[in-house]
Backbone as CSV, one residue per row, in Angstrom:
resi,resn,N_x,N_y,N_z,CA_x,CA_y,CA_z,C_x,C_y,C_z
1,UNK,-118.972,63.009,80.381,-119.608,64.300,80.572,-118.515,65.315,80.853
2,UNK,-118.279,66.146,79.920,-117.232,67.162,80.023,-117.781,68.419,80.689
3,UNK,-116.912,69.193,81.306,-117.367,70.483,81.830,-117.744,71.414,80.688
4,UNK,-118.481,72.454,81.006,-118.884,73.421,79.983,-117.655,74.061,79.350
5,UNK,-117.851,74.557,78.144,-116.755,75.218,77.433,-116.223,76.396,78.248
6,UNK,-117.137,77.160,78.814,-116.723,78.309,79.614,-115.865,77.903,80.810
7,UNK,-116.238,76.814,81.477,-115.463,76.348,82.630,-114.110,75.816,82.194
8,UNK,-114.086,75.056,81.106,-112.796,74.546,80.594,-111.858,75.685,80.236
9,UNK,-112.394,76.693,79.550,-111.562,77.826,79.151,-111.082,78.609,80.366
10,UNK,-111.959,78.809,81.354,-111.554,79.517,82.567,-110.441,78.758,83.290
11,UNK,-110.590,77.449,83.426,-109.615,76.637,84.149,-108.271,76.626,83.424
12,UNK,-108.278,76.363,82.143,-107.047,76.361,81.354,-105.960,75.454,81.909
13,UNK,-106.324,74.434,82.655,-105.385,73.474,83.268,-104.367,74.153,84.177
14,UNK,-104.822,75.229,84.826,-103.980,75.952,85.783,-104.164,75.317,87.159
15,UNK,-103.152,74.615,87.674,-103.290,73.949,88.979,-103.700,74.899,90.108
16,UNK,-103.382,76.182,89.991,-103.776,77.139,91.022,-105.299,77.300,91.085
17,UNK,-105.973,77.006,89.975,-107.432,77.119,89.918,-108.131,75.794,90.230
18,UNK,-107.366,74.749,90.526,-107.905,73.404,90.713,-109.029,73.319,91.750
19,UNK,-108.857,73.837,92.966,-109.946,73.712,93.944,-111.254,74.352,93.462
20,UNK,-111.149,75.511,92.866,-112.349,76.185,92.365,-112.921,75.457,91.158
21,UNK,-112.064,74.902,90.291,-112.543,74.114,89.155,-113.353,72.917,89.655
22,UNK,-112.836,72.240,90.671,-113.553,71.080,91.220,-114.936,71.491,91.728
23,UNK,-114.983,72.593,92.445,-116.259,73.056,92.992,-117.240,73.415,91.876
24,UNK,-116.766,74.160,90.881,-117.640,74.592,89.782,-118.102,73.412,88.932
25,UNK,-117.194,72.471,88.666,-117.575,71.313,87.852,-118.583,70.449,88.604
26,UNK,-118.384,70.267,89.906,-119.353,69.502,90.701,-120.717,70.191,90.668
27,UNK,-120.737,71.513,90.702,-122.003,72.246,90.620,-122.670,72.011,89.267
28,UNK,-121.866,71.978,88.199,-122.423,71.671,86.876,-123.004,70.256,86.863
29,UNK,-122.286,69.322,87.464,-122.777,67.946,87.524,-124.069,67.862,88.328
30,UNK,-124.126,68.569,89.455,-125.345,68.582,90.272,-126.552,69.051,89.466
31,UNK,-126.319,69.971,88.562,-127.409,70.518,87.763,-127.741,69.725,86.514
32,UNK,-127.060,68.603,86.289,-127.273,67.831,85.063,-127.195,66.330,85.333
33,UNK,-128.065,65.846,86.199,-128.017,64.427,86.579,-128.304,63.495,85.406
34,UNK,-129.022,63.966,84.407,-129.309,63.096,83.262,-128.031,62.768,82.482
35,UNK,-126.994,63.589,82.632,-125.731,63.336,81.932,-124.884,62.301,82.664
36,UNK,-124.848,62.342,84.001,-123.972,61.417,84.735,-124.690,60.195,85.281
37,UNK,-126.016,60.204,85.317,-126.760,59.059,85.856,-126.453,57.756,85.098
38,UNK,-126.357,57.756,83.759,-125.990,56.518,83.066,-124.593,56.009,83.448
39,UNK,-123.678,56.934,83.720,-122.341,56.526,84.164,-122.416,55.887,85.548
40,UNK,-123.216,56.468,86.416,-123.376,55.915,87.755,-124.003,54.522,87.682
41,UNK,-125.006,54.365,86.843,-125.633,53.048,86.680,-124.631,52.016,86.177
42,UNK,-123.808,52.414,85.211,-122.783,51.501,84.688,-121.763,51.159,85.768
43,UNK,-121.372,52.142,86.580,-120.391,51.906,87.645,-120.958,50.996,88.726
44,UNK,-122.261,51.012,88.915,-122.876,50.132,89.905,-122.844,48.676,89.449
45,UNK,-122.755,48.468,88.157,-122.703,47.106,87.611,-121.291,46.559,87.519
46,UNK,-120.287,47.432,87.511,-118.905,46.971,87.391,-117.973,48.112,87.073
47,UNK,-116.733,47.800,86.727,-115.736,48.844,86.458,-116.153,49.785,85.329
48,UNK,-115.849,51.025,85.514,-116.144,52.074,84.543,-114.862,52.858,84.319
49,UNK,-114.451,53.006,83.083,-113.237,53.756,82.760,-113.619,55.099,82.156
50,UNK,-113.119,56.157,82.752,-113.324,57.514,82.242,-112.081,57.910,81.464
51,UNK,-112.269,58.430,80.267,-111.149,58.770,79.390,-111.011,60.282,79.323
52,UNK,-109.777,60.746,79.340,-109.524,62.174,79.217,-108.312,62.385,78.326
53,UNK,-108.180,63.591,77.816,-107.052,63.876,76.916,-106.075,64.883,77.496
54,UNK,-106.329,65.369,78.702,-105.421,66.341,79.319,-104.081,65.692,79.629
55,UNK,-103.037,66.467,79.544,-101.694,65.960,79.870,-101.497,65.820,81.376
56,UNK,-102.163,66.649,82.134,-102.035,66.636,83.588,-102.930,65.546,84.151
57,UNK,-102.327,64.517,84.696,-103.064,63.354,85.200,-103.791,63.627,86.508
58,UNK,-103.406,64.651,87.221,-103.993,64.924,88.527,-104.996,66.069,88.523
59,UNK,-104.973,66.897,87.505,-105.838,68.072,87.454,-106.622,68.071,86.145
60,UNK,-107.623,67.218,86.051,-108.447,67.164,84.846,-109.866,66.769,85.214
61,UNK,-110.782,66.943,84.277,-112.192,66.702,84.561,-112.499,65.250,84.918
62,UNK,-111.757,64.286,84.389,-112.027,62.877,84.710,-111.752,62.599,86.185
63,UNK,-110.764,63.250,86.751,-110.464,63.076,88.173,-111.636,63.592,89.013
64,UNK,-112.167,64.742,88.643,-113.310,65.311,89.365,-114.538,64.415,89.186
65,UNK,-114.785,63.990,87.956,-115.946,63.142,87.689,-115.841,61.814,88.428
66,UNK,-114.642,61.235,88.467,-114.432,59.989,89.220,-114.791,60.188,90.691
67,UNK,-114.289,61.261,91.285,-114.595,61.537,92.691,-116.074,61.779,92.916
68,UNK,-116.687,62.467,91.992,-118.119,62.758,92.081,-118.916,61.459,92.038
69,UNK,-118.595,60.598,91.065,-119.296,59.323,90.945,-119.020,58.421,92.146
70,UNK,-117.792,58.429,92.646,-117.472,57.620,93.813,-118.289,58.066,95.023
71,UNK,-118.473,59.368,95.166,-119.313,59.874,96.250,-120.746,59.397,96.114
72,UNK,-121.270,59.422,94.899,-122.635,58.941,94.658,-122.729,57.438,94.913
73,UNK,-121.695,56.690,94.491,-121.680,55.239,94.718,-121.649,54.917,96.206
74,UNK,-120.824,55.641,96.949,-120.740,55.406,98.389,-122.056,55.738,99.065
75,UNK,-122.690,56.812,98.648,-123.982,57.184,99.228,-125.035,56.125,98.905
76,UNK,-125.022,55.643,97.662,-125.976,54.606,97.266,-125.684,53.297,97.992
77,UNK,-124.403,52.979,98.144,-124.018,51.755,98.845,-124.400,51.811,100.306
78,UNK,-124.203,52.965,100.930,-124.557,53.115,102.338,-126.069,53.004,102.513
79,UNK,-126.817,53.584,101.574,-128.273,53.522,101.662,-128.779,52.102,101.443
80,UNK,-128.062,51.337,100.592,-128.476,49.966,100.292,-127.811,48.948,101.209
81,UNK,-126.897,49.419,102.053,-126.218,48.517,102.965,-125.085,47.739,102.326
82,UNK,-124.578,48.199,101.203,-123.477,47.504,100.521,-122.520,48.501,99.926
83,UNK,-121.662,48.016,99.042,-120.723,48.914,98.378,-121.274,49.315,97.025
84,UNK,-120.744,50.372,96.481,-121.154,50.828,95.165,-120.395,50.097,94.086
85,UNK,-120.344,50.671,92.910,-119.618,50.080,91.786,-118.195,50.572,91.746
86,UNK,-117.640,50.661,90.565,-116.247,51.086,90.422,-116.150,52.158,89.351
87,UNK,-115.293,53.120,89.581,-115.047,54.169,88.590,-113.549,54.349,88.449
88,UNK,-113.099,54.511,87.238,-111.673,54.644,86.955,-111.476,55.792,85.990
89,UNK,-110.364,56.478,86.099,-110.023,57.529,85.142,-108.715,57.154,84.471
90,UNK,-108.677,57.222,83.161,-107.473,56.839,82.425,-107.277,57.809,81.279
91,UNK,-106.054,58.241,81.099,-105.718,59.155,80.010,-105.943,58.514,78.657
92,UNK,-106.244,59.333,77.685,-106.540,58.872,76.329,-105.423,58.018,75.767
93,UNK,-104.208,58.352,76.062,-103.079,57.570,75.588,-102.331,57.013,76.786
94,UNK,-103.069,56.331,77.645,-102.499,55.875,78.918,-101.261,55.017,78.729
95,UNK,-101.300,54.091,77.819,-100.139,53.225,77.627,-98.944,54.031,77.139
96,UNK,-99.198,54.936,76.232,-98.125,55.724,75.628,-97.525,56.725,76.615
97,UNK,-98.398,57.401,77.384,-97.929,58.457,78.271,-97.948,58.057,79.735
98,UNK,-98.426,56.854,80.048,-98.521,56.459,81.445,-99.675,57.145,82.144
99,UNK,-100.865,57.140,81.550,-102.033,57.796,82.116,-102.408,57.248,83.478
100,UNK,-103.187,58.013,84.199,-103.565,57.645,85.558,-104.769,56.728,85.559
101,UNK,-104.820,55.864,86.547,-105.991,55.031,86.753,-106.156,54.799,88.239
102,UNK,-107.352,54.918,88.717,-107.657,54.598,90.104,-109.078,54.093,90.144
103,UNK,-109.314,53.035,90.862,-110.640,52.444,90.925,-111.065,52.370,92.379
104,UNK,-112.302,52.672,92.639,-112.829,52.547,93.988,-114.267,52.087,93.903
105,UNK,-114.762,51.522,94.975,-116.145,51.094,95.028,-116.229,49.590,95.081
106,UNK,-117.109,49.010,94.316,-117.343,47.576,94.329,-116.044,46.825,94.085
107,UNK,-115.744,45.891,94.942,-114.521,45.123,94.789,-113.339,45.740,95.501
108,UNK,-113.542,46.812,96.253,-112.446,47.413,97.002,-111.838,48.597,96.287
109,UNK,-110.773,49.105,96.849,-110.100,50.266,96.287,-108.756,49.880,95.729
110,UNK,-108.383,50.519,94.614,-107.081,50.314,94.010,-106.299,51.597,94.190
111,UNK,-105.161,51.500,94.827,-104.371,52.690,95.119,-103.641,53.179,93.880
112,UNK,-103.154,54.406,93.964,-102.349,54.935,92.871,-101.109,54.070,92.665
113,UNK,-100.547,53.533,93.747,-99.375,52.668,93.615,-99.721,51.421,92.797
114,UNK,-100.848,50.788,93.078,-101.208,49.613,92.296,-101.589,50.001,90.876
115,UNK,-102.118,51.212,90.700,-102.428,51.688,89.348,-101.149,51.829,88.537
116,UNK,-100.077,52.329,89.189,-98.800,52.455,88.490,-98.263,51.084,88.111
117,UNK,-98.425,50.107,89.015,-97.990,48.747,88.680,-98.788,48.216,87.494
118,UNK,-100.078,48.496,87.473,-100.911,48.037,86.363,-100.471,48.666,85.057
119,UNK,-100.127,49.972,85.105,-99.669,50.644,83.880,-98.380,50.009,83.371
120,UNK,-97.459,49.726,84.301,-96.193,49.121,83.882,-96.433,47.764,83.252
121,UNK,-97.357,47.000,83.778,-97.611,45.666,83.227,-98.314,45.749,81.863
122,UNK,-99.000,46.881,81.592,-99.673,47.045,80.302,-98.686,47.392,79.201
123,UNK,-97.523,47.920,79.561,-96.558,48.386,78.560,-95.810,47.258,77.903
């Protein structure tokens, strides 16, 4: 689920706009649960990989979506008395460019450091 064209164009991958981009994209997600609900359901069953094509591994829509889904998973896990599923974000050419990956939820959390180790082992 990508942000709206207007939001993508406004953001323009400008790190100075990152906090506001996160807020606006989360608001778009809040207003469109039918778009992210299937992703949340998949993440509750096991690992979910989100793919993005931005060059910036830290300031892109997959990072926001991962955090958004992780929040929903944690809320669902707390309500059910357990942990949620897993969500991961990985660049479109992760092996080639060393894309980011981080997983949280069911099965524990994987740190950025372990994600870097995983990327190195994939190469």
